[in-house]
N, CA, C and O atoms as a GROMACS GRO file, in nm:
protein
  468
    1MET      N    1  -4.156  -1.454   1.508
    1MET     CA    2  -4.037  -1.372   1.502
    1MET      C    3  -4.057  -1.258   1.404
    1MET      O    4  -4.108  -1.277   1.293
    2PRO      N    5  -4.018  -1.140   1.445
    2PRO     CA    6  -4.029  -1.028   1.353
    2PRO      C    7  -3.927  -1.041   1.238
    2PRO      O    8  -3.819  -1.097   1.255
    3ILE      N    9  -3.966  -0.989   1.125
    3ILE     CA   10  -3.882  -0.999   1.005
    3ILE      C   11  -3.752  -0.921   1.022
    3ILE      O   12  -3.650  -0.959   0.964
    4GLY      N   13  -3.752  -0.814   1.098
    4GLY     CA   14  -3.631  -0.735   1.121
    4GLY      C   15  -3.525  -0.816   1.195
    4GLY      O   16  -3.406  -0.808   1.164
    5PHE      N   17  -3.571  -0.895   1.296
    5PHE     CA   18  -3.480  -0.978   1.372
    5PHE      C   19  -3.414  -1.084   1.282
    5PHE      O   20  -3.293  -1.107   1.291
    6VAL      N   21  -3.492  -1.146   1.196
    6VAL     CA   22  -3.440  -1.248   1.104
    6VAL      C   23  -3.340  -1.184   1.008
    6VAL      O   24  -3.236  -1.242   0.978
    7PHE      N   25  -3.372  -1.065   0.960
    7PHE     CA   26  -3.282  -0.995   0.868
    7PHE      C   27  -3.149  -0.961   0.936
    7PHE      O   28  -3.043  -0.978   0.875
    8VAL      N   29  -3.154  -0.915   1.059
    8VAL     CA   30  -3.031  -0.882   1.133
    8VAL      C   31  -2.949  -1.009   1.158
    8VAL      O   32  -2.827  -1.006   1.146
    9MET      N   33  -3.015  -1.120   1.192
    9MET     CA   34  -2.944  -1.246   1.214
    9MET      C   35  -2.878  -1.295   1.086
    9MET      O   36  -2.766  -1.345   1.089
   10LEU      N   37  -2.946  -1.281   0.972
   10LEU     CA   38  -2.888  -1.319   0.845
   10LEU      C   39  -2.767  -1.232   0.811
   10LEU      O   40  -2.667  -1.282   0.759
   11LEU      N   41  -2.775  -1.104   0.841
   11LEU     CA   42  -2.661  -1.016   0.819
   11LEU      C   43  -2.542  -1.053   0.906
   11LEU      O   44  -2.427  -1.049   0.861
   12ILE      N   45  -2.568  -1.091   1.031
   12ILE     CA   46  -2.461  -1.132   1.121
   12ILE      C   47  -2.395  -1.260   1.072
   12ILE      O   48  -2.272  -1.271   1.072
   13VAL      N   49  -2.475  -1.357   1.029
   13VAL     CA   50  -2.421  -1.482   0.978
   13VAL      C   51  -2.340  -1.456   0.850
   13VAL      O   52  -2.233  -1.513   0.831
   14ALA      N   53  -2.392  -1.372   0.763
   14ALA     CA   54  -2.320  -1.339   0.639
   14ALA      C   55  -2.187  -1.271   0.670
   14ALA      O   56  -2.086  -1.301   0.606
   15ALA      N   57  -2.185  -1.181   0.768
   15ALA     CA   58  -2.061  -1.113   0.806
   15ALA      C   59  -1.961  -1.213   0.864
   15ALA      O   60  -1.841  -1.204   0.836
   16LEU      N   61  -2.008  -1.307   0.946
   16LEU     CA   62  -1.919  -1.408   1.001
   16LEU      C   63  -1.860  -1.497   0.891
   16LEU      O   64  -1.741  -1.527   0.892
   17VAL      N   65  -1.945  -1.540   0.798
   17VAL     CA   66  -1.896  -1.624   0.688
   17VAL      C   67  -1.795  -1.547   0.604
   17VAL      O   68  -1.691  -1.602   0.568
   18LEU      N   69  -1.824  -1.422   0.573
   18LEU     CA   70  -1.732  -1.340   0.496
   18LEU      C   71  -1.600  -1.319   0.571
   18LEU      O   72  -1.493  -1.323   0.511
   19GLY      N   73  -1.609  -1.296   0.701
   19GLY     CA   74  -1.489  -1.279   0.782
   19GLY      C   75  -1.404  -1.405   0.787
   19GLY      O   76  -1.281  -1.397   0.776
   20ILE      N   77  -1.467  -1.519   0.803
   20ILE     CA   78  -1.394  -1.646   0.804
   20ILE      C   79  -1.330  -1.672   0.669
   20ILE      O   80  -1.214  -1.713   0.662
   21TRP      N   81  -1.404  -1.648   0.560
   21TRP     CA   82  -1.349  -1.668   0.426
   21TRP      C   83  -1.229  -1.577   0.401
   21TRP      O   84  -1.127  -1.621   0.348
   22ALA      N   85  -1.241  -1.450   0.440
   22ALA     CA   86  -1.131  -1.355   0.419
   22ALA      C   87  -1.009  -1.395   0.500
   22ALA      O   88  -0.896  -1.383   0.452
   23THR      N   89  -1.030  -1.442   0.622
   23THR     CA   90  -0.918  -1.483   0.707
   23THR      C   91  -0.846  -1.601   0.646
   23THR      O   92  -0.723  -1.601   0.639
   24PHE      N   93  -0.920  -1.701   0.602
   24PHE     CA   94  -0.855  -1.819   0.545
   24PHE      C   95  -0.791  -1.789   0.410
   24PHE      O   96  -0.688  -1.848   0.378
   25SER      N   97  -0.848  -1.700   0.331
   25SER     CA   98  -0.785  -1.669   0.202
   25SER      C   99  -0.658  -1.587   0.224
   25SER      O  100  -0.559  -1.609   0.154
   26VAL      N  101  -0.658  -1.495   0.319
   26VAL     CA  102  -0.537  -1.419   0.350
   26VAL      C  103  -0.432  -1.512   0.411
   26VAL      O  104  -0.314  -1.502   0.377
   27LEU      N  105  -0.475  -1.600   0.498
   27LEU     CA  106  -0.383  -1.696   0.559
   27LEU      C  107  -0.326  -1.788   0.452
   27LEU      O  108  -0.207  -1.822   0.457
   28GLY      N  109  -0.408  -1.828   0.356
   28GLY     CA  110  -0.360  -1.912   0.247
   28GLY      C  111  -0.255  -1.843   0.163
   28GLY      O  112  -0.156  -1.905   0.123
   29VAL      N  113  -0.275  -1.715   0.136
   29VAL     CA  114  -0.176  -1.639   0.059
   29VAL      C  115  -0.046  -1.628   0.138
   29VAL      O  116   0.062  -1.643   0.081
   30LEU      N  117  -0.056  -1.601   0.267
   30LEU     CA  118   0.064  -1.589   0.350
   30LEU      C  119   0.140  -1.721   0.357
   30LEU      O  120   0.263  -1.722   0.351
   31VAL      N  121   0.069  -1.832   0.369
   31VAL     CA  122   0.134  -1.963   0.373
   31VAL      C  123   0.200  -1.993   0.238
   31VAL      O  124   0.312  -2.044   0.234
   32THR      N  125   0.132  -1.961   0.129
   32THR     CA  126   0.189  -1.981  -0.004
   32THR      C  127   0.317  -1.899  -0.022
   32THR      O  128   0.416  -1.950  -0.074
   33LEU      N  129   0.315  -1.774   0.022
   33LEU     CA  130   0.435  -1.689   0.012
   33LEU      C  131   0.547  -1.742   0.100
   33LEU      O  132   0.664  -1.736   0.062
   34ALA      N  133   0.513  -1.793   0.217
   34ALA     CA  134   0.616  -1.849   0.306
   34ALA      C  135   0.680  -1.973   0.245
   34ALA      O  136   0.802  -1.988   0.249
   35ILE      N  137   0.598  -2.063   0.188
   35ILE     CA  138   0.653  -2.182   0.123
   35ILE      C  139   0.738  -2.142   0.003
   35ILE      O  140   0.844  -2.200  -0.019
   36ALA      N  141   0.693  -2.045  -0.076
   36ALA     CA  142   0.771  -1.998  -0.190
   36ALA      C  143   0.904  -1.939  -0.144
   36ALA      O  144   1.006  -1.958  -0.210
   37ALA      N  145   0.905  -1.867  -0.031
   37ALA     CA  146   1.029  -1.810   0.021
   37ALA      C  147   1.126  -1.921   0.064
   37ALA      O  148   1.246  -1.910   0.040
   38VAL      N  149   1.075  -2.026   0.126
   38VAL     CA  150   1.161  -2.138   0.166
   38VAL      C  151   1.217  -2.209   0.044
   38VAL      O  152   1.334  -2.246   0.041
   39VAL      N  153   1.133  -2.230  -0.059
   39VAL     CA  154   1.179  -2.293  -0.182
   39VAL      C  155   1.286  -2.206  -0.248
   39VAL      O  156   1.388  -2.259  -0.295
   40GLY      N  157   1.266  -2.076  -0.253
   40GLY     CA  158   1.366  -1.985  -0.309
   40GLY      C  159   1.494  -1.985  -0.228
   40GLY      O  160   1.603  -1.975  -0.285
   41TRP      N  161   1.483  -1.995  -0.096
   41TRP     CA  162   1.601  -2.001  -0.010
   41TRP      C  163   1.681  -2.128  -0.037
   41TRP      O  164   1.804  -2.125  -0.041
   42ILE      N  165   1.610  -2.241  -0.056
   42ILE     CA  166   1.678  -2.368  -0.088
   42ILE      C  167   1.751  -2.353  -0.222
   42ILE      O  168   1.866  -2.396  -0.234
   43ALA      N  169   1.687  -2.293  -0.320
   43ALA     CA  170   1.751  -2.272  -0.450
   43ALA      C  171   1.871  -2.178  -0.436
   43ALA      O  172   1.972  -2.197  -0.504
   44ASP      N  173   1.860  -2.078  -0.350
   44ASP     CA  174   1.971  -1.985  -0.327
   44ASP      C  175   2.090  -2.058  -0.265
   44ASP      O  176   2.204  -2.023  -0.294
   45ARG      N  177   2.065  -2.156  -0.182
   45ARG     CA  178   2.172  -2.235  -0.121
   45ARG      C  179   2.236  -2.330  -0.222
   45ARG      O  180   2.355  -2.361  -0.211
   46ILE      N  181   2.160  -2.377  -0.319
   46ILE     CA  182   2.212  -2.471  -0.418
   46ILE      C  183   2.298  -2.398  -0.522
   46ILE      O  184   2.405  -2.446  -0.559
   47VAL      N  185   2.252  -2.284  -0.567
   47VAL     CA  186   2.321  -2.208  -0.673
   47VAL      C  187   2.429  -2.122  -0.609
   47VAL      O  188   2.403  -2.055  -0.509
   48PRO      N  189   2.551  -2.123  -0.666
   48PRO     CA  190   2.655  -2.035  -0.611
   48PRO      C  191   2.618  -1.888  -0.629
   48PRO      O  192   2.558  -1.850  -0.730
   49GLY      N  193   2.653  -1.808  -0.533
   49GLY     CA  194   2.617  -1.666  -0.536
   49GLY      C  195   2.494  -1.641  -0.451
   49GLY      O  196   2.448  -1.729  -0.379
   50ARG      N  197   2.442  -1.522  -0.460
   50ARG     CA  198   2.326  -1.483  -0.382
   50ARG      C  199   2.219  -1.424  -0.472
   50ARG      O  200   2.248  -1.353  -0.568
   51LEU      N  201   2.094  -1.455  -0.440
   51LEU     CA  202   1.984  -1.390  -0.509
   51LEU      C  203   1.971  -1.247  -0.456
   51LEU      O  204   1.988  -1.224  -0.336
   52PRO      N  205   1.942  -1.152  -0.542
   52PRO     CA  206   1.926  -1.014  -0.493
   52PRO      C  207   1.798  -0.998  -0.411
   52PRO      O  208   1.704  -1.076  -0.427
   53TYR      N  209   1.796  -0.900  -0.326
   53TYR     CA  210   1.681  -0.859  -0.245
   53TYR      C  211   1.645  -0.957  -0.134
   53TYR      O  212   1.532  -0.953  -0.084
   54GLY      N  213   1.735  -1.043  -0.094
   54GLY     CA  214   1.715  -1.128   0.023
   54GLY      C  215   1.594  -1.219   0.013
   54GLY      O  216   1.575  -1.290  -0.086
   55TRP      N  217   1.510  -1.215   0.119
   55TRP     CA  218   1.394  -1.303   0.124
   55TRP      C  219   1.292  -1.270   0.016
   55TRP      O  220   1.224  -1.360  -0.035
   56ALA      N  221   1.279  -1.142  -0.019
   56ALA     CA  222   1.184  -1.105  -0.125
   56ALA      C  223   1.229  -1.165  -0.258
   56ALA      O  224   1.145  -1.214  -0.334
   57GLY      N  225   1.357  -1.161  -0.287
   57GLY     CA  226   1.408  -1.224  -0.408
   57GLY      C  227   1.392  -1.374  -0.406
   57GLY      O  228   1.360  -1.435  -0.508
   58ALA      N  229   1.413  -1.434  -0.289
   58ALA     CA  230   1.392  -1.578  -0.275
   58ALA      C  231   1.245  -1.614  -0.296
   58ALA      O  232   1.214  -1.716  -0.356
   59MET      N  233   1.156  -1.530  -0.245
   59MET     CA  234   1.012  -1.555  -0.261
   59MET      C  235   0.972  -1.547  -0.408
   59MET      O  236   0.895  -1.631  -0.457
   60VAL      N  237   1.023  -1.448  -0.479
   60VAL     CA  238   0.992  -1.435  -0.621
   60VAL      C  239   1.050  -1.554  -0.698
   60VAL      O  240   0.985  -1.608  -0.787
   61ALA      N  241   1.174  -1.594  -0.663
   61ALA     CA  242   1.235  -1.710  -0.729
   61ALA      C  243   1.154  -1.836  -0.700
   61ALA      O  244   1.139  -1.921  -0.788
   62GLY      N  245   1.102  -1.849  -0.579
   62GLY     CA  246   1.020  -1.965  -0.545
   62GLY      C  247   0.888  -1.967  -0.620
   62GLY      O  248   0.844  -2.072  -0.667
   63LEU      N  249   0.823  -1.851  -0.633
   63LEU     CA  250   0.697  -1.844  -0.706
   63LEU      C  251   0.718  -1.870  -0.855
   63LEU      O  252   0.646  -1.948  -0.916
   64LEU      N  253   0.818  -1.802  -0.914
   64LEU     CA  254   0.847  -1.824  -1.056
   64LEU      C  255   0.895  -1.967  -1.079
   64LEU      O  256   0.861  -2.030  -1.179
   65GLY      N  257   0.975  -2.017  -0.986
   65GLY     CA  258   1.025  -2.153  -0.997
   65GLY      C  259   0.915  -2.256  -0.989
   65GLY      O  260   0.920  -2.358  -1.058
   66SER      N  261   0.816  -2.231  -0.906
   66SER     CA  262   0.702  -2.323  -0.897
   66SER      C  263   0.627  -2.327  -1.029
   66SER      O  264   0.589  -2.434  -1.076
   67TRP      N  265   0.606  -2.212  -1.088
   67TRP     CA  266   0.537  -2.206  -1.216
   67TRP      C  267   0.620  -2.274  -1.325
   67TRP      O  268   0.568  -2.355  -1.401
   68LEU      N  269   0.749  -2.241  -1.332
   68LEU     CA  270   0.836  -2.296  -1.435
   68LEU      C  271   0.853  -2.447  -1.418
   68LEU      O  272   0.845  -2.522  -1.516
   69GLY      N  273   0.876  -2.492  -1.296
   69GLY     CA  274   0.893  -2.635  -1.271
   69GLY      C  275   0.767  -2.714  -1.302
   69GLY      O  276   0.776  -2.827  -1.352
   70SER      N  277   0.651  -2.657  -1.273
   70SER     CA  278   0.525  -2.724  -1.306
   70SER      C  279   0.506  -2.734  -1.457
   70SER      O  280   0.452  -2.833  -1.506
   71LEU      N  281   0.550  -2.632  -1.530
   71LEU     CA  282   0.542  -2.638  -1.676
   71LEU      C  283   0.636  -2.746  -1.731
   71LEU      O  284   0.602  -2.816  -1.826
   72LEU      N  285   0.755  -2.757  -1.671
   72LEU     CA  286   0.855  -2.849  -1.725
   72LEU      C  287   0.826  -2.995  -1.692
   72LEU      O  288   0.832  -3.080  -1.780
   73ILE      N  289   0.795  -3.024  -1.565
   73ILE     CA  290   0.778  -3.164  -1.526
   73ILE      C  291   0.642  -3.196  -1.467
   73ILE      O  292   0.617  -3.310  -1.427
   74GLY      N  293   0.554  -3.099  -1.461
   74GLY     CA  294   0.420  -3.125  -1.408
   74GLY      C  295   0.417  -3.126  -1.256
   74GLY      O  296   0.514  -3.086  -1.192
   75HIS      N  297   0.308  -3.170  -1.200
   75HIS     CA  298   0.290  -3.175  -1.054
   75HIS      C  299   0.336  -3.311  -1.004
   75HIS      O  300   0.258  -3.406  -0.997
   76VAL      N  301   0.464  -3.319  -0.968
   76VAL     CA  302   0.525  -3.442  -0.921
   76VAL      C  303   0.562  -3.425  -0.774
   76VAL      O  304   0.612  -3.319  -0.734
   77GLY      N  305   0.539  -3.527  -0.695
   77GLY     CA  306   0.581  -3.523  -0.556
   77GLY      C  307   0.481  -3.453  -0.466
   77GLY      O  308   0.368  -3.426  -0.505
   78PRO      N  309   0.525  -3.426  -0.344
   78PRO     CA  310   0.434  -3.366  -0.245
   78PRO      C  311   0.401  -3.221  -0.278
   78PRO      O  312   0.477  -3.151  -0.344
   79THR      N  313   0.285  -3.179  -0.230
   79THR     CA  314   0.237  -3.043  -0.252
   79THR      C  315   0.208  -2.980  -0.115
   79THR      O  316   0.140  -3.040  -0.032
   80ILE      N  317   0.259  -2.861  -0.095
   80ILE     CA  318   0.230  -2.785   0.027
   80ILE      C  319   0.177  -2.650  -0.017
   80ILE      O  320   0.241  -2.580  -0.095
   81ALA      N  321   0.061  -2.614   0.033
   81ALA     CA  322  -0.003  -2.486   0.002
   81ALA      C  323  -0.014  -2.467  -0.149
   81ALA      O  324   0.013  -2.359  -0.201
   82ARG      N  325  -0.055  -2.572  -0.218
   82ARG     CA  326  -0.073  -2.574  -0.364
   82ARG      C  327   0.056  -2.552  -0.442
   82ARG      O  328   0.052  -2.521  -0.561
   83ILE      N  329   0.171  -2.568  -0.377
   83ILE     CA  330   0.300  -2.558  -0.445
   83ILE      C  331   0.360  -2.697  -0.449
   83ILE      O  332   0.390  -2.755  -0.345
   84PRO      N  333   0.378  -2.753  -0.570
   84PRO     CA  334   0.446  -2.883  -0.580
   84PRO      C  335   0.595  -2.864  -0.550
   84PRO      O  336   0.664  -2.791  -0.621
   85ILE      N  337   0.642  -2.927  -0.445
   85ILE     CA  338   0.774  -2.898  -0.390
   85ILE      C  339   0.889  -2.932  -0.487
   85ILE      O  340   0.976  -2.849  -0.511
   86ILE      N  341   0.889  -3.052  -0.543
   86ILE     CA  342   1.000  -3.094  -0.629
   86ILE      C  343   1.010  -3.008  -0.755
   86ILE      O  344   1.118  -2.958  -0.785
   87PRO      N  345   0.900  -2.988  -0.830
   87PRO     CA  346   0.910  -2.897  -0.946
   87PRO      C  347   0.944  -2.754  -0.906
   87PRO      O  348   1.012  -2.683  -0.981
   88ALA      N  349   0.896  -2.710  -0.790
   88ALA     CA  350   0.924  -2.573  -0.746
   88ALA      C  351   1.072  -2.554  -0.719
   88ALA      O  352   1.129  -2.453  -0.759
   89ILE      N  353   1.135  -2.651  -0.653
   89ILE     CA  354   1.278  -2.639  -0.625
   89ILE      C  355   1.357  -2.643  -0.755
   89ILE      O  356   1.449  -2.564  -0.775
   90LEU      N  357   1.321  -2.736  -0.845
   90LEU     CA  358   1.389  -2.743  -0.974
   90LEU      C  359   1.375  -2.612  -1.052
   90LEU      O  360   1.473  -2.560  -1.104
   91GLY      N  361   1.254  -2.559  -1.059
   91GLY     CA  362   1.232  -2.433  -1.130
   91GLY      C  363   1.301  -2.316  -1.063
   91GLY      O  364   1.353  -2.228  -1.132
   92ALA      N  365   1.302  -2.313  -0.930
   92ALA     CA  366   1.368  -2.204  -0.858
   92ALA      C  367   1.520  -2.209  -0.879
   92ALA      O  368   1.585  -2.104  -0.887
   93VAL      N  369   1.576  -2.329  -0.889
   93VAL     CA  370   1.720  -2.341  -0.919
   93VAL      C  371   1.748  -2.286  -1.058
   93VAL      O  372   1.848  -2.217  -1.079
   94ILE      N  373   1.661  -2.315  -1.154
   94ILE     CA  374   1.678  -2.262  -1.289
   94ILE      C  375   1.668  -2.110  -1.287
   94ILE      O  376   1.750  -2.041  -1.350
   95VAL      N  377   1.570  -2.057  -1.216
   95VAL     CA  378   1.554  -1.911  -1.206
   95VAL      C  379   1.677  -1.849  -1.140
   95VAL      O  380   1.726  -1.745  -1.186
   96ALA      N  381   1.729  -1.911  -1.033
   96ALA     CA  382   1.846  -1.857  -0.965
   96ALA      C  383   1.969  -1.860  -1.056
   96ALA      O  384   2.048  -1.766  -1.056
   97PHE      N  385   1.986  -1.968  -1.135
   97PHE     CA  386   2.097  -1.973  -1.230
   97PHE      C  387   2.086  -1.861  -1.334
   97PHE      O  388   2.185  -1.797  -1.367
   98VAL      N  389   1.966  -1.838  -1.384
   98VAL     CA  390   1.946  -1.732  -1.484
   98VAL      C  391   1.977  -1.596  -1.422
   98VAL      O  392   2.042  -1.512  -1.485
   99VAL      N  393   1.930  -1.572  -1.300
   99VAL     CA  394   1.957  -1.444  -1.233
   99VAL      C  395   2.106  -1.425  -1.212
   99VAL      O  396   2.159  -1.317  -1.237
  100GLN      N  397   2.175  -1.531  -1.165
  100GLN     CA  398   2.319  -1.520  -1.144
  100GLN      C  399   2.393  -1.494  -1.275
  100GLN      O  400   2.487  -1.415  -1.279
  101PHE      N  401   2.352  -1.560  -1.382
  101PHE     CA  402   2.414  -1.539  -1.512
  101PHE      C  403   2.395  -1.395  -1.558
  101PHE      O  404   2.490  -1.332  -1.606
  102LEU      N  405   2.273  -1.344  -1.544
  102LEU     CA  406   2.247  -1.206  -1.587
  102LEU      C  407   2.323  -1.105  -1.502
  102LEU      O  408   2.368  -1.003  -1.553
  103MET      N  409   2.335  -1.133  -1.375
  103MET     CA  410   2.409  -1.040  -1.288
  103MET      C  411   2.558  -1.041  -1.319
  103MET      O  412   2.623  -0.936  -1.312
  104LYS      N  413   2.613  -1.158  -1.353
  104LYS     CA  414   2.755  -1.163  -1.390
  104LYS      C  415   2.781  -1.089  -1.521
  104LYS      O  416   2.890  -1.035  -1.541
  105ARG      N  417   2.683  -1.087  -1.609
  105ARG     CA  418   2.696  -1.016  -1.736
  105ARG      C  419   2.674  -0.866  -1.719
  105ARG      O  420   2.696  -0.790  -1.813
  106GLY      N  421   2.632  -0.823  -1.601
  106GLY     CA  422   2.611  -0.682  -1.576
  106GLY      C  423   2.470  -0.635  -1.608
  106GLY      O  424   2.442  -0.516  -1.602
  107ILE      N  425   2.381  -0.728  -1.641
  107ILE     CA  426   2.244  -0.691  -1.670
  107ILE      C  427   2.167  -0.685  -1.539
  107ILE      O  428   2.171  -0.780  -1.460
  108GLY      N  429   2.100  -0.575  -1.515
  108GLY     CA  430   2.022  -0.562  -1.394
  108GLY      C  431   2.095  -0.490  -1.282
  108GLY      O  432   2.035  -0.461  -1.178
  109ARG      N  433   2.222  -0.460  -1.302
  109ARG     CA  434   2.295  -0.384  -1.199
  109ARG      C  435   2.276  -0.235  -1.222
  109ARG      O  436   2.280  -0.188  -1.336
  110PRO      N  437   2.255  -0.161  -1.116
  110PRO     CA  438   2.248  -0.016  -1.134
  110PRO      C  439   2.386   0.038  -1.171
  110PRO      O  440   2.487  -0.004  -1.114
  111ARG      N  441   2.389   0.129  -1.265
  111ARG     CA  442   2.515   0.186  -1.307
  111ARG      C  443   2.529   0.327  -1.251
  111ARG      O  444   2.435   0.407  -1.255
  112GLY      N  445   2.644   0.353  -1.201
  112GLY     CA  446   2.674   0.487  -1.154
  112GLY      C  447   2.729   0.571  -1.266
  112GLY      O  448   2.750   0.520  -1.376
  113PRO      N  449   2.753   0.700  -1.243
  113PRO     CA  450   2.803   0.788  -1.348
  113PRO      C  451   2.943   0.747  -1.395
  113PRO      O  452   2.979   0.774  -1.510
  114GLU      N  453   3.022   0.683  -1.310
  114GLU     CA  454   3.158   0.647  -1.348
  114GLU      C  455   3.162   0.522  -1.436
  114GLU      O  456   3.265   0.497  -1.499
  115THR      N  457   3.054   0.443  -1.443
  115THR     CA  458   3.056   0.320  -1.522
  115THR      C  459   2.984   0.336  -1.654
  115THR      O  460   2.983   0.243  -1.734
  116ARG      N  461   2.925   0.451  -1.680
  116ARG     CA  462   2.855   0.471  -1.807
  116ARG      C  463   2.954   0.490  -1.919
  116ARG      O  464   3.062   0.545  -1.901
  117LEU      N  465   2.914   0.443  -2.036
  117LEU     CA  466   3.001   0.459  -2.154
  117LEU      C  467   2.965   0.582  -2.231
  117LEU      O  468   3.027   0.611  -2.333
   0.00000   0.00000   0.00000
């Protein structure tokens, strides 16, 4: 076999491996974001009021809640896409309560010219 043929075959195999790795890593990120959005949506249903920015806000609450819940109670219960579900929901509920509290206090709301002091 000529060395050029072997080199081309190695490049093709490397490209396939890189393509498969990139697909699964992107898919993993998308699945993680989807699970975080569902966890944030559950927290939004538990806490009175609404999280701002719809699904994007729920996704951020789910991601922050997963981190916060894991810090508070560790990795307890089932895990989906590397997100521990029980700590994530608990943390997302805490994040949603904090967001609702800050919004009721007027922190984070855009102010118009008529509301400025």
